[in-house]
N, C-alpha and C positions, 0 to 999 in steps of 0.2 A: 232425253234432255232433262226432263223434270226430275227424274230419279237421280241423275248425276248431280244436279244442283242441290238436291236434298242431302245427298251423301256428303258433299263438300261442306254444307252448313253444319252437319253433325261433326265432321272431322275438325272444323275450325272452332267448334264450341269448346268452352272450357269446363263444361259440366262433365263430370266423371260418372258414368252410369253405375259404377261399382263403388261409389263413395259411400261410406258408412260401414257399419259393422258387418262382417262376413259371417255367415253361419258356419260354425265349426262342427265337424263330425268328430266327436270325442273318441268313439270306439265303434267298431263293427266286428261282430263275430258271427260265425255260422255254426249252428248246432242242430243236429237232427233235421236237416233240410229247412231250418228257419234262420232268417237273417235278423240279427238284433242290432239295431242302429241307435246309438245314443248321441244326441246332438247337444250343442251348447245352448244357453238361454237365448241367444240371438234368434233362434227359430221362433220364439214367441213374440218377438219385437216387430211383428208385421202390422201393416195397416190393411184396411179393406174389409174387415169383419168376416162374416161367414162366407162370403164369396171367395176370399183369399184362403181361408181354412179349407174350403172344399177343393181347392187346387193343390195345396201343399201336400196333404196326406196322400192323394193318388200319385203325385209325382214321385214321392219317396218309394211307395209300394211298387209302382211300375218300373222304376229304375232297378230295384233289387230283383224283381220278378223276371227281368229279362234273362236271367241266368237259369237254365233249365233245372238245375238242382235245388232251386229255392222254391218252396211250397208255401211258406208263411213269412210274414214280415212283422216284426215288433219294433215299435218306435218308442223311444224315451227321450226325455230332456233332462240332462244332468242327473240321470238315474231315476227320474220320476216317470211313471207310466199313467198315473191317475190324473185326471183333470188337465190334460195337455191338449193343445191345439183346439181350444174352444173359442167360438166367436164372442 
């Protein structure tokens, strides 16, 4: 009963959990068993500091690594690989 009332409250809410900028995947290429994922600048517009950074990086890596032919994952933001996803 409690879970049902909670769900109804969420359904009746006017708050969109997806409100705001979405993170864009600008390109994804596979070369020599490595996935190269280039994201839009929205990936850096996170809150939560180091705790959030510690979650974002592994999520991307684990998503790509679920494919058995991927052995390495490289992440970039609008072509930049240096100094990205820092708290």
